[in-house]
C-alpha positions as CSV (number, residue, x, y, z in Angstrom):
1,M,152.3,95.9,86.4
2,N,154.3,97.1,83.4
3,S,152.1,99.3,81.2
4,V,152.3,102.0,78.6
5,G,149.5,103.8,80.4
6,T,150.7,107.2,81.7
7,P,148.6,109.5,83.9
8,L,147.8,111.5,80.8
9,L,146.6,108.4,78.9
10,W,144.5,107.1,81.8
11,G,143.0,110.6,82.4
12,G,142.2,111.0,78.7
13,F,140.6,107.6,78.6
14,A,138.5,108.4,81.7
15,I,137.3,111.6,80.1
16,V,136.4,109.9,76.8
17,V,134.4,107.2,78.7
18,V,132.5,109.8,80.8
19,I,131.7,111.8,77.6
20,M,130.6,108.7,75.8
21,L,128.4,107.5,78.7
22,A,126.9,111.0,79.0
23,V,126.0,111.0,75.3
24,D,124.6,107.4,75.5
25,L,122.6,108.0,78.6
26,L,121.5,111.7,78.3
27,L,121.5,112.9,74.7
28,Q,119.5,109.8,73.5
29,G,116.7,111.0,75.7
30,R,115.3,109.9,79.0
31,R,111.7,111.1,78.6
32,G,110.1,107.9,79.6
33,A,110.6,104.4,78.2
34,H,111.4,104.1,74.6
35,T,113.3,101.8,72.3
36,M,115.8,102.2,69.5
37,T,115.0,101.6,65.8
38,I,117.3,99.5,63.7
39,R,118.4,102.7,61.8
40,Q,119.3,104.5,65.0
41,A,121.1,101.4,66.3
42,A,123.1,101.2,63.1
43,V,124.1,104.9,63.4
44,W,125.1,104.6,67.0
45,S,127.0,101.4,66.4
46,L,129.0,103.2,63.7
47,I,129.6,106.1,66.1
48,W,131.0,103.9,68.8
49,V,133.2,102.0,66.4
50,S,134.5,105.2,64.9
51,L,135.2,106.7,68.4
52,S,137.1,103.6,69.3
53,L,139.2,103.8,66.2
54,L,139.8,107.5,66.8
55,F,141.0,106.8,70.3
56,N,143.4,104.1,69.0
57,A,144.7,106.6,66.4
58,A,145.3,109.2,69.2
59,F,146.9,106.5,71.3
60,W,149.2,105.6,68.5
61,W,150.1,109.2,67.8
62,Y,150.9,109.8,71.5
63,L,153.2,106.8,71.7
64,T,154.9,107.7,68.4
65,E,155.7,111.2,69.8
66,T,156.8,109.9,73.3
67,A,158.3,106.5,72.6
68,G,158.8,106.1,68.8
69,R,157.1,104.0,66.1
70,E,158.8,100.7,67.4
71,V,156.6,101.0,70.5
72,A,153.5,102.7,69.0
73,D,152.9,100.3,66.2
74,P,152.6,97.0,68.2
75,Q,150.7,98.6,71.0
76,A,148.1,100.2,68.7
77,L,147.8,96.9,66.9
78,A,147.3,95.1,70.2
79,F,144.4,97.5,71.0
80,L,142.8,96.9,67.7
81,T,143.1,93.1,68.0
82,G,141.7,93.1,71.6
83,Y,138.9,95.3,70.5
84,L,138.0,93.0,67.6
85,I,138.1,89.9,69.8
86,E,135.9,91.5,72.5
87,K,133.5,92.9,69.9
88,S,133.1,89.5,68.2
89,L,132.6,87.6,71.5
90,A,130.1,90.2,72.7
91,V,127.7,89.1,69.9
92,D,127.1,85.8,71.7
93,N,126.4,87.8,74.9
94,V,123.8,89.9,73.0
95,F,122.0,86.7,71.9
96,V,121.7,85.6,75.5
97,W,120.1,88.9,76.4
98,L,117.6,88.4,73.6
99,M,116.7,85.0,75.1
100,L,116.3,86.6,78.6
101,F,114.1,89.4,77.3
102,S,112.0,87.0,75.3
103,Y,111.5,84.5,78.1
104,F,110.5,87.1,80.7
105,S,108.4,89.0,78.1
106,V,110.2,92.3,78.6
107,P,108.7,94.8,76.2
108,P,111.2,96.5,73.8
109,A,110.4,99.9,75.4
110,L,111.6,98.6,78.8
111,Q,114.7,96.7,77.6
112,R,116.6,100.0,77.3
113,R,116.5,100.6,81.1
114,V,117.8,97.1,81.8
115,L,120.6,97.5,79.2
116,V,121.7,100.9,80.5
117,Y,122.2,99.5,84.0
118,G,123.6,96.3,82.5
119,V,126.3,98.2,80.6
120,L,127.2,100.3,83.6
121,G,127.5,97.2,85.8
122,A,129.6,95.5,83.2
123,I,132.1,98.4,83.1
124,V,132.6,98.2,86.9
125,L,132.8,94.4,87.0
126,R,135.2,94.1,84.0
127,T,137.5,96.8,85.4
128,I,137.8,94.8,88.6
129,M,138.3,91.5,86.7
130,I,140.9,93.0,84.4
131,F,143.1,94.4,87.2
132,A,142.7,91.2,89.2
133,G,143.8,89.2,86.1
134,S,146.7,91.5,85.4
135,W,147.9,91.1,89.0
136,L,147.6,87.3,88.9
137,I,149.6,87.2,85.7
138,T,152.3,89.5,87.2
139,Q,152.5,87.3,90.3
140,F,152.1,83.9,88.7
141,E,153.2,83.8,85.0
142,W,151.9,80.2,84.8
143,M,148.4,81.7,84.9
144,L,148.7,82.3,81.2
145,Y,148.8,78.6,80.6
146,V,145.7,78.1,82.8
147,F,143.9,80.8,80.7
148,G,145.1,79.1,77.5
149,A,143.9,75.7,78.5
150,F,140.6,77.2,79.7
151,L,140.0,79.0,76.3
152,L,140.9,75.8,74.4
153,F,138.4,73.8,76.5
154,T,135.8,76.5,76.2
155,G,136.2,76.7,72.4
156,V,135.8,72.9,71.9
157,K,132.8,72.8,74.3
158,M,131.2,75.7,72.4
159,A,131.6,74.0,69.1
160,L,130.2,70.7,70.4
161,A,127.4,72.1,72.6
162,K,123.9,71.2,71.8
163,E,120.9,73.5,72.2
164,D,119.7,73.6,75.8
165,E,116.1,72.4,75.8
166,S,115.3,73.5,79.4
167,G,113.7,76.8,79.9
168,I,115.5,79.7,81.7
169,G,113.0,79.5,84.5
170,D,114.1,75.9,85.3
171,K,117.7,77.0,85.9
172,P,118.8,76.4,89.6
173,L,119.9,80.0,89.9
174,V,116.6,81.5,88.7
175,R,114.7,79.2,91.0
176,W,116.9,80.2,93.9
177,L,116.5,83.9,93.2
178,R,112.7,83.6,92.9
179,G,112.6,81.6,96.1
180,H,114.7,84.1,98.1
181,L,113.4,87.4,96.7
182,P,109.9,88.5,97.4
183,M,108.8,89.2,93.9
184,T,105.7,90.3,92.0
185,D,104.2,88.0,89.4
186,T,104.3,90.6,86.6
187,I,106.5,93.5,85.4
188,E,105.6,96.8,87.0
189,S,106.3,99.3,84.3
190,E,110.1,100.1,84.4
191,H,110.4,99.6,88.2
192,F,112.9,97.2,89.7
193,F,111.1,97.4,93.1
194,V,107.5,98.2,94.1
195,R,105.9,98.7,97.5
196,K,102.6,96.8,98.1
197,K,100.8,97.0,101.5
198,G,103.8,98.4,103.1
199,L,106.1,95.7,101.9
200,L,108.9,96.0,99.3
201,F,108.8,93.6,96.4
202,A,111.3,93.0,93.6
203,T,109.9,92.8,90.1
204,P,110.8,90.4,87.3
205,L,112.6,93.3,85.7
206,L,115.2,93.1,88.6
207,L,115.6,89.4,88.0
208,V,116.3,90.1,84.3
209,L,118.9,92.7,85.3
210,I,120.7,90.3,87.6
211,L,120.8,87.6,84.9
212,V,122.1,90.2,82.4
213,E,124.9,91.1,84.8
214,L,125.7,87.5,85.5
215,S,125.8,86.6,81.8
216,D,128.3,89.4,81.2
217,V,130.5,88.1,84.0
218,I,130.4,84.6,82.5
219,F,131.3,85.9,79.0
220,A,134.0,88.1,80.5
221,V,135.7,84.9,81.8
222,D,136.2,84.0,78.2
223,S,136.9,87.4,76.6
224,I,139.3,88.9,79.2
225,P,141.8,85.9,79.1
226,A,141.5,86.0,75.3
227,I,142.8,89.6,75.2
228,F,145.5,88.7,77.7
229,A,146.8,86.4,74.9
230,V,147.4,89.5,72.8
231,T,148.8,91.7,75.5
232,T,149.1,91.7,79.3
233,D,149.2,95.5,79.5
234,P,146.3,96.5,81.7
235,F,145.8,99.8,79.9
236,I,145.3,98.2,76.5
237,V,143.2,95.3,77.9
238,L,140.9,97.6,79.8
239,T,140.5,100.3,77.1
240,S,139.9,97.8,74.3
241,N,137.4,95.9,76.5
242,L,135.5,98.9,77.7
243,F,135.3,100.5,74.2
244,A,133.7,97.3,72.9
245,I,131.2,97.2,75.9
246,L,130.1,100.8,75.4
247,G,128.6,99.9,72.0
248,L,126.8,96.8,73.3
249,R,123.4,98.5,73.7
250,A,123.3,99.8,70.2
251,M,124.6,96.3,69.0
252,Y,121.7,94.7,70.8
253,F,119.0,96.7,69.1
254,L,120.8,96.3,65.8
255,L,120.8,92.5,66.1
256,A,117.4,92.1,67.8
257,G,115.2,89.9,65.7
258,A,118.0,88.5,63.6
259,A,119.5,86.0,66.0
260,E,118.3,83.1,63.9
261,R,120.3,84.5,60.9
262,F,123.6,83.9,62.7
263,S,123.4,80.1,63.3
264,M,127.0,79.6,62.4
265,L,128.4,82.3,64.6
266,K,129.1,80.0,67.6
267,Y,131.4,77.9,65.4
268,G,133.5,80.9,64.3
269,L,133.8,82.1,67.9
270,A,134.8,78.6,69.0
271,V,137.6,78.6,66.4
272,I,138.8,82.0,67.7
273,L,138.9,80.7,71.3
274,V,140.7,77.6,70.3
275,F,143.3,79.6,68.2
276,I,143.9,82.0,71.1
277,G,144.1,79.2,73.6
278,I,146.8,77.5,71.5
279,K,148.6,80.8,71.1
280,M,148.8,81.1,74.9
281,L,149.9,77.5,75.4
282,I,152.8,77.6,72.9
283,V,154.0,81.1,73.8
284,D,157.3,79.6,75.2
285,F,158.0,77.7,72.0
286,Y,156.7,80.1,69.4
287,H,155.4,83.7,69.7
288,I,152.6,84.4,67.2
289,P,153.0,88.1,66.1
290,I,150.1,90.4,67.0
291,A,149.6,91.2,63.3
292,V,149.1,87.5,62.6
293,S,146.6,87.2,65.5
294,L,144.7,90.1,64.1
295,G,144.6,88.7,60.6
296,A,143.6,85.2,62.0
297,V,140.7,86.6,64.0
298,F,139.5,88.8,61.2
299,G,139.8,86.0,58.7
300,I,137.8,83.6,60.9
301,L,135.0,86.1,61.4
302,L,134.9,86.9,57.7
303,T,134.8,83.2,56.8
304,T,132.1,82.6,59.3
305,L,129.9,85.4,57.9
306,L,130.4,84.1,54.4
307,V,129.5,80.6,55.4
308,N,126.5,81.9,57.4
309,G,125.3,83.9,54.3
310,W,125.5,80.8,52.2
311,V,123.6,78.7,54.7
312,N,120.9,81.4,55.0
313,Y,120.7,81.6,51.2
314,R,120.2,77.9,50.8
315,R,117.6,77.9,53.6
316,D,115.7,80.8,52.1
317,K,115.6,79.1,48.7
318,R,114.2,75.9,50.2
319,P,110.5,75.5,49.3
320,Q,108.2,76.3,52.2
321,A,106.2,73.3,53.4
């Protein structure tokens, strides 16, 4: 796999991730269950975004010193584009978590524990998926066309999809897990397992954690190929992806309770996926520059937010029945 990642860059990235996880898991306090206020979530979201941009600046400086601006500029731009794509697609993932917590009546104070393990699991799973994807593209270049067609299909399906009226508990996977795991009927504090009468039982909190991890894998199937449309360098794909994931917990608490205010988001994300899918399918005929891709993704997100604001304004002005 061709990559700009050197042992120094990989080592520096690993150190930053460990420090960020230590800050997230330890310094925010582990004295019993607690939740995060909107103000705290906003501050931590700003911290994670700032650290990601600082890492990209350091990455650009290192490449400038070792390989020159002609290498540093496009690679740093690729990181920024991949980060923006992953961050925007992650919002939909957050809304799925909101539905899971609501359906299983997980109190806000216990959601933190699930999200901590969920983010740690996502880091491991996405690392494996990214290196597997990089290997596939290296061995079979035509996989880029498969990814492109899949993103195009997913984008169109997302735009046309109707609300699923069935409850989460009616899903075949949930029914199968409940049928094969001895499980308590209620949440037992913050425990994933409890022992009753000498027997070990799972709790609904474990079921929620499994569904959180599976939802991340499903969304990764969209987001990882989307970043491969920008660059196939595993270092940039992995770093931009993981930096976006590290801020997911803060993003969740920032957006909790406001999901209904983002009714137009799925259409904006659908347009992004369609754009990226087309970009991958026409790569042999026309290569869309990374700067154009970054501008397109940013422009689509900005337009979506403006339209969403207008829709919310019109809805709020409507007389209440």
